[in-house]
N, C-alpha and C positions, 0 to 999 in steps of 0.2 A: 368564661375565663379564657384569657388569651394563652397561646401556646407556651410562652416562656414562663408565665406565672404558674400554669398547670404543671409544667415540668419541674419547676422548683419545689412545688408542693408535693409532687410524687417522690422526688428525691428524699424529702424529709419524712413523709408519711410512711413510706415503705422501706425506708433506710436502704435504698437500692439505687445503683447506677446501671442495672441490667435492663437492656432492651431485648425483647424476644421478637425475632424476625419470623413472620408467618409466610413461609414458602411452601404451600401445599402441593405435594407430588402424589397423585392418586396411586401410583405404582408402589408407594411405600406405606399406604394406609393399611390398617388392620383389615382382615378378611371381612369382618362384619359390616364394614362401610363401603366396600368396593362396588357393590351393585346399586347403591343408593344415588338417586338423582341429585340429592343435596349433600353428597359426601364431603365436598370441599368445605361447605359451611359447618357441617357437624364436626368435622375433624378440628377445624380452627377454633370453633366455639368451645370445644372441650379443652383445648390447650389454653385458651384465654381464661376460662373459668378456673382452671387448675393452678394458674400462675399469676393471676392479676394482683395478688397482694405481695408479690415478690419482685415486681418490675417497676421501672419508671416510665416505660413506654412500650407500645407494640408497633411493629413495622411490617405491615403486609406488602409483599412485592407484587405489583400489579400484573406482571407478565405471567405469573403462575396461575392467576385467576383468568386472565384473558385467553390463555392458551386452551383452557378447559371450557371456554364459553361460559364462565361463571362470574361475570361482572355483577349480576344481580345478587349472587351470594356474597360478593365483596361488600356491596351496599348493605346487605342485611347484617354482615359481620360487624361493620363499623357502627351501625345502629345499636347492635347488641352491646358492644364495648361501651359506647356512650351511655346507654340506658342502664346497664347492669353494673358497670364499673366506672361511674362518673369520676372525672378528674385524671384518668389515665390517658395521656395523649396518644393519638394515633398518627403515625407518620406513614404517608403513602409513598412507597419507594418506587418512583417511576422514572427518575433521572431525565426529566423533560428538558429540552433545549431546542428552541426554534425562534423564528422571527417574531416580532412583537404581536402581530395580528393573530398568529397561530398560538402564541403563548397565552393570549387572552382566553382562548378556548380551552387550552390545557388547564389554566387556572380555574375556569368554571367547572371543568370536569372534576378536578381534585377537591375543590372547596365547596362547590354547590351540589354537584351530583353525589359525590362520595362523602362529603362533610368531613374530610380529613382535617386534622389539626395542623399538619405540616406536610410538606412535599419536598422530595429531593429534586434538585435542578442542576443542569449542566451549564457552566458559565462560558463555554467556548465561544459563543456568539456575542458576548459582551452585555453591557448593562441594559440596553434596550430590549434584550430578550429575557431579562430577569425582572425588569420593572413591573410587568403586568401581574406578577404574583404578589408583589409588595403592596399593590392597591388593596388587597384583601387584608385589612388591618386585623391584627390578632392572630393571623395564621402564620405558622413558621415556614421559612424558606431556607432549606438546608442545601448548601451549595457544595458541589464536588470540589475538593482541594487536593488532597494527596490520597489517592485511592489504594485499596489493599491489594489489588492485583499486581503481579510482577510487571505486566506491560504498561502500567501507568507511568513508569519512568520514561517511556518513549517520548512523551510530551511534557510531563510534569517536571522533569529535571532539566529541560532546556533552559539555557541562560537567557535572561531578559533584563537588560540594564544592570548586569552584574549580579543578578539574583536568579535563583531558580524560579521557574514559572509558578509552581505551587505557592511559593512565598509571596509572589506578586499578587496572586489571587487572594491569599489570606489577608494581605494588607488592604487591597481594594475593598473587600467585603467589610472589614472592620472599620475602615475610615470613611468610605464613600457610599457603599451600597446599602448599608444597614439603616435605611432611612426610617424604618418603623420600629427598630429595636427587636425585631423578631427573627433575625438571621442566625444561622448556625452553619457549621462546616462539616464535611465528611473527611475524616482523616483515618487511614487504615491502621489497625492494631499491629500489622506486620512491619511497620516502620516506626518504632518508638523514638528514634532520634529526630525524625521529621515531625512527629507528633509534639515533641518538646519544643521544637522551633516554632511550630504553628501556635502553640500555647503562649510562647513569648511574644509573638506578634499581635495576637488578638485579645490578650487579657482574659477576662472571665467569660467570653462568648462560649455558648454550648458547642460541644463537638460530638457528632455521631461517629462512633468508632467501631466499624465492622472488622471482623477478621479473627476473633477468638474462636475456640471450639474447633470446627472442622478445618479452618484455615490456619490454625496453629499459632495465633498470636499469643505472646507471653503476658499473662495478666499482671504480674508484678511489675514488669517493665513498662507497660502502658499506663498503669495507674500512677506510677512514679512520674512518668513523662507528661501526663495529660491532666491530672487533677488540678483544681484551683486551690487557693489557700484555704478555702472552706471545706475542701475534701470532696467537692462535687464537680460539676462542669462537664460531665460526660454521660453519653448514652452508649454503653458498651454492648454491642449487639452480638447475640448468638442465635443462630437459626437451626441448622440441621442437628447439631449436637443435643438440642433440647427437644425439637419436634419429634425426632425419631430415636429418642432414648429407649423406647420400648416399642415392640411390634405387635403385641397382643392386645387383648381387650382392656388391659390396664394401662394403655399407652399414655393416658392423661396423668395418671399417678407417676409413671416413670418420668414424664416431662417435668412434673412438679419437682421431683427429687433432683433432677439434673439442674433445673433452674435455681433451686435453693442452694445446691452446692456451688453453683457458679456465682450467685450473689454473695454468698458467704466468703468465697475465695477473694472476690473483689474487695469486700469490706475489710478482710484481714490485711490486705495490702494498703488500703487507703488510711488505715488508722495507725 
């Protein structure tokens, strides 16, 4: 099943726009896991198993795994998600962006080594740096557009032909780059007005929306700004607020409760 089809099915099956970000920080793990060589895998697997029926996607952040020399655990985690919770898309959050020949290797890493369903990509170097990912038909390519960090405005708000740069990126992706129908955009929850503008430009294209929870994005505002006419269209990501909702042995149950509350808050707004 291709990324877009799987995402649409997950929106419907789990009645959810919630994406859980997997950013494992061993310093925040429960004491029982801290001395285990497979702690990263075990922590993330417990979170996944506790929340899989509440989400539309999972989003592991590759830097958290690489910094712990846990790339093999990332591979095992993605296999576990695919085997145990089939149909839930896995977005590898790596924000890759480099010249075409290097992008070919990054695409192989994401889609062949890790078997991710989608990858986040930086568009700054233009279409030839994005095209190698699009060759992998059925895999999602999620392109940075209007990011949730305050410093994103340094470049994304620059004028380009009478429009903001992020608006130009949104239109390029929607009209020219989405050659296989598998593109999506990253638009931060911290900027609901810009989220609404991107939705106007791209129609029903899926949007990955980070920035609720620890970053403080307002759920009602972003749902109003970003949902499609069908009430879907978004992967609203929460990471730390769910992962570290509890610090004891019942951390997975605490994560489930936080995820359920977040999903329900989103649903209350979109209806």
